[in-house]
N, C-alpha and C positions, 0 to 999 in steps of 0.2 A: 266663769263664763255666765252670761245672762240667761236665765231660764225663759224661753220663748214658747213654752208648751201650754199656754192657757187653754183649758178645755172649753167645749162649747157651752157647758153648763156653769161657767164661771159666774160668781155672784154678780148681779147687775151693778151693785155698788162699786165693785172693783173695776168693772168695765167703764162705768161713769167716771171713776177717779182717773183712770188712764186717759180717757177722752178729754177730761178737763185739763189734765196736764199738757196734752198736746195742743189743746186750744190756747193755753197760756203761752206755749212756745211760739205758736203762729202769731198770736197777738203781739208778743214782744218783738218778733221779727218785723212785723208790719208797722210798728210804732214809728212815726216820723216819716213814713213813706206816703205819698199822695197817690191814691187811685191804683195802688199795686197790691192791695190786700188780697184780692182774688188770686193773683199769681202765687203768693205765699201759701194760701189755703189749699190750692189745688196741688201744690207740691206735696203737702202733707197727705191729702187724699190719695194721691198716686202711690206714695210710699206705703200706706196701709194696704192699698189694693194690689201692690206688687206690679204696678204698671209704670210706664214712662210717659213723660210730658214733653210736648213741643210748644214753645212760646214763640210767637211770630209777631214782629213789630219793627218799626224803624229803628235805626241806631240811636243810642242815647235815651232810651225809654226805660232804663233801670231794670232790664230783664235779668242781667247777671246779679245786680245788687239784691233783688228780692230773693233769689235762690241762695246767694251767699249768706244772707241774714238768717234764713231758715236753717241752713246747715250749721251756722255758728251757734244758734240757739240749741240745736239738737245735740251737738257734740259729735264725737266720732271722727272718722277720717273723711276729708273732703278733697275732691280733685276737680280742678278747673283748667280748661285749655281752649285756646282759640285756634280752630282748624283752618288750614289753607290748602291750596292745591299741592304744595310741596311738603306738607306735614308727613313725616316718616312714622311708621307704626311704633318704632321704639320710643317716640316722644310721648305716646299715650300709654303703651303697654310695658315699657321697660326695655333696657338694652340686653344684648346677649350676655349670658354669664360666661366670662372668659375662662374661668377655672373648669367649668363643665366642658367647654369647647375643646380645651387642651386634652380632655379625656375622651374626646370623640362624641360628646353629647351636645345637642343644640337645645339649651334651656335659657330661660330669661329671668332677669332680676326684676321682680315686680314691686318691691318695697317702695311705698310712696307714690305708686302709679295707679292708673284707673282700675286694674283688676282687684286692688285691695281697698278701694274706696267704699264708704258707706253711702255717700251722696256724691253725685258727679254732675258737673255742668259743662256742656260742650257748646261753645259759641260757634256760629257759622257752621253748623254741623253738616250741612249738605256739601260743603267745599272739600271734604275729606277725599283722599284718593280711593281707588277701588280696593287696594290692599287694606287701608285703614277701615273702610266701611264694612268690608267682608268680615274682618276680625271682630269689629264692634257688633255686628249683627248677631254673631254667635253668643257674645257676652250678654247682650240685651235679652235675647230669647231664653237662654238657659241658665243665666247667672254662673256660667262656667267659662273660664278663659283657657283656650287651647291654642298653643302655638309651639311648633317644634316639639320638643319632648316635655314641655310644661303643660300640665293640666291642673288648674287651680279653681276651687269653688270660690266664687266671689261673694262678699257680703253686701253687694250693692242693693240698697233698698229702692232707690229711684235714680234714674238718669234723666236730666233735663237737657233737651237740645234747644238751641235758639237759632233763629234765622230772621233775616230782614224780610223775607217773603218765601212763599212755598215754592219748591222746585218745579220747573216746567219739564225737565227731562223725565220721560216715562221710566227710564232705567232706575231712577231714584224712588219710584213709587213704592216698591216693596220695602225698601228701607224706611221710608217715611211712615209706612203703615205700622211699624213696630212701636211708634209713639201713639198710644191709644187716645190720650186726652190732648186737646188743643186749647190753648188760650191765646187770644189775639189782643194785642195792646196797641194803643194809640198814644200820642203825646197828651199830656194833661190838658184838660179843657181850659179855655181862656178864663172862664169864671173862677177857676181855682188856682190861678197863677200866683196870687198873693200867698196862698197857703203853701204852694210849692216853693216859693222863694224863702218863706220863713222856715220851712222844713229843711231846706238846703243849708241853712246857717247853723242848724243844730247838729251835734255829733251823733254818729250812728250808735245804736244801743250796744252795750257791752255784751259779748257772747257769754251765755250762761250755760256752760257745759255741765253735763250730769255729774252727780256725785259718785259714790261708790257703786259698783255694779248691782248691788242688792239694796241700795238705799232708796228712800221715798222719792228722791228727785232724779231717778234714772230715766232720762228722756228717751234714749234709744231703746231701752228695755220696754218702756211703755209703748213705743211705736211697734216693737216686735210683738208684744202681747196683743195689741189691737189687730195687727196683721194676722196673727194666728186665729183670733176671734172672727175676723172677716172670712177666713177660709172655711170656718165652721158655721157661718151665719145662715140662718134658716131663710131660704128664698122661695119656698114652694108657694106661700100665700100671695106673693107679689108677681109670680111668673106670668099668670094670665094678663095682668096689666102691662108688664114689660113687653110681652109678645105683641099686645095690641099697639103699644107705643111704637115699636119697631116697624110694624106693618104700616102704621100711619106715616112714619118718616119715609119709608120706601115709596109709598104711594104719592107723597108730596114731592118726590124728586131728590130727597136727601139720600145719597148713596151710603148704605150700611151693609158691608159684606158679611158673610157668615162668621168670619173670624172676629170682626169687631162686635158683631151682635152677641156672640158668646162671651167675649171678654168684658162687655159692658156690665155684666152681672157683678164683676169684681168691684167696679166703681160703686154700684148700688150697695153691695155688702159693706164696703169701706165707709160709705156715708152713714149706714145704719150704726155701725159700731162706734163711729166718731160722734154719733148722737146718743151714745150710751145704751144701745139696744143690741140684742143678739138675734132679733127677728126683723127682716126688712119689710117695709110697708110702702104705700104710695108716697109717703112723706120723703122718701129717698130718691124718687125718680128725677129730681132736679139735675142729676148728673148727666142725663142722656144727651143734652146738647153738646157736651164736651167731646163726644165721639164723632160729631160732624166735622168734615175735613177742612172747611173753609169758613171765613167769617160770615159770608152770605148764607151758607147752609146752616150755620149755627143759629143765625137770626130766624131762618125759616123753621128750624126745629123748635125753637121757643114758641113761635106762633102756632105751629101745628099741634104742639102738646099742651097748649095753654090750659085746657080744662083738667088734664091729668096731673099737671104739676102746679096747679093754682093754689094748692094748700101745702106745698112742699116747704121744708125749712130744715135747719140744722143748728144745734146749739153751739157746736165747735167751729163750724165753717160758715159764719153768718154772712159774710160779704159774698162769697162764691154762690151760696144757695140763693141769695137775693138776686144777684146779677143774672144767674142762669134760669131762674124760675119766674122772676118778676112777681112773686106772690106776696100778699099782704102778711101772711104768717112769717115768711122769711124776713120781711122788712121789720116786723115787730121784734123778732129775735135779735136782729142786728142793732136796732135802736136801743133795746134793753141792755145789751152787752156794752155798747158804746157809752150809754148813759152811766152805767155802773162804773166803767173805767174812768170816765170824766169826774164823777163824784169822788172816787178814790184818790185821783190825782189832786183834785181841788182841796180835799181835806189835808193833804200833806204839804200844801203850798201856803205862803203868806198871802193875805188879802191882796188881790191885784186885779186890774182891769181886764187883762188878757184871759185869766182863768174864768172870770165872770162872763165874758163875752162867749167863751166856748160853751158854757152851761146854757146860756140864753139861746145860742144857735141850735143846740140839741133840742131844747124845748120847742123852738119854732118848727124844727123838722118833724117832731112827734105830732104837733098840732096840725101841721099841713098834711100829714099822711093819714091821720085817723080822727074821725069824729069822736067826741067824748063817750058816746054810747057804744062805740066799736072797739074801744081800747081793751086789749087783753089784760088780764089781771096783773101779770108781771110787769108789763110796760106801764100800766097805771100807777103801780107802786114806785117805779123809777121816776115817772113824771112828777109825782107828789114830792119826792125827795129833791128833784131839781128845782121845783117851785120854792121849796123852803130854802134851798141853798142860795138862790138869787134874790130872795126877799130882803129888803133893806133891814139892817140890824138896828 
C-alpha cells in the first residue's frame, strides 16, 4: 500500500518533486485541449485539498473530457456516470449482495462503483433523485459509504460534478455547497476555432498510469503525499491576509458562508504545496475566487481582490493561477512553462512550418505581455531560446 504519511517537515526537494510530477500529469491531460487547462488544473488542486469541484457550462464544452484525461493520467480507479431523474442508487453505489440478503443482512456490492473510486465524475449531478443525493452527500462529506449494513471507507480523492447551469431549487443549495470550488466554462472563443478544429483531429493523449506503488512514477502516491503535506501546511502567516480577503468579499456582496470560509484554507494550502512549499503565502490567494458560487460573483471576487492577488502565481497550476488572479507573475509562469514545452516538442520533431509557427506565436505572446525591462529572468531565458529556435539556419 502507498505510504501517504509525508510529515510536515518533509524535505522541500521531495515536495517539489511531487508537485512537479503532478504538474506533468496535468499538462499531459490538457495537451490537445483548447481553453480547458484550467479545469484540469483545478481538478488536481481539489484532489490535493480534499475538496470537490463543480464545473458549470453548456453541453458539448468538454467538461467530462477534461476530467477523464486527468483521471487517466493519474491512474487508479475512475467512475463516471450521467445522472437522471430516474437514476437508481444501485447504479452509482452498487447492487444488493444477494448472498448476504439470503442470510438476512442488507449489504451492497461496491466493486467497480462510486464508493471504491479514486476519482469520480458525475454529469448532470443536480438531476439525481433525493435517495441518490442523500447517499452521495454522506460520501462526499465523510469519504465513508453507509447504506444498509455496508460501511466502507472510500478512497475518493475528488468528485467532480457537472451541470449545464446552477440549480434554482433552494432544496439543492445544501448539496451544491458541498462542491467548494466552482469553474465556469463557455464554448471556445471564435478567435481560437482553428486551434479547436486542429486539436479535434489529433488523438487524445495516451493514459500514463503510475508504475509500481513505490516507484518514482507513482502518480496517485505523489497526489496523496501532497495532500498530506497540505493538511500540515503552515497557514498562520497568511491568515490575516486571508481574513481580510474574506471580509472584502462579503462587503462586496460575494456570499461566503462560514463553512466555505473555513474550507477555503484547504485550497490555499493545496496551492502552496503544489507550488513546492510547506508554508502558505500571499502567492497562494489566487484560489479564493473559486469559492464564489456564480460566474458573476467570481468576476466580482477577482476585481475585489485585485491588489491582494496581483502577485499570485503557481508553478504547477499555471493556467488556473493566471485565469483567477490576472497577475503578471502568473502570466510569466504560464508563458515560461508553455515555452519550455514547445521547445521540447520542437526539438523532437522534424523541421516543419507548423512547429515554427507555434514557437513564433509564443514569442509574440511574450513580447505583447512584457516589456524587455520587465521580463522575469526565467521567462527571459525561455524567450532567448525561442528566438534561437526560430532564427533562420
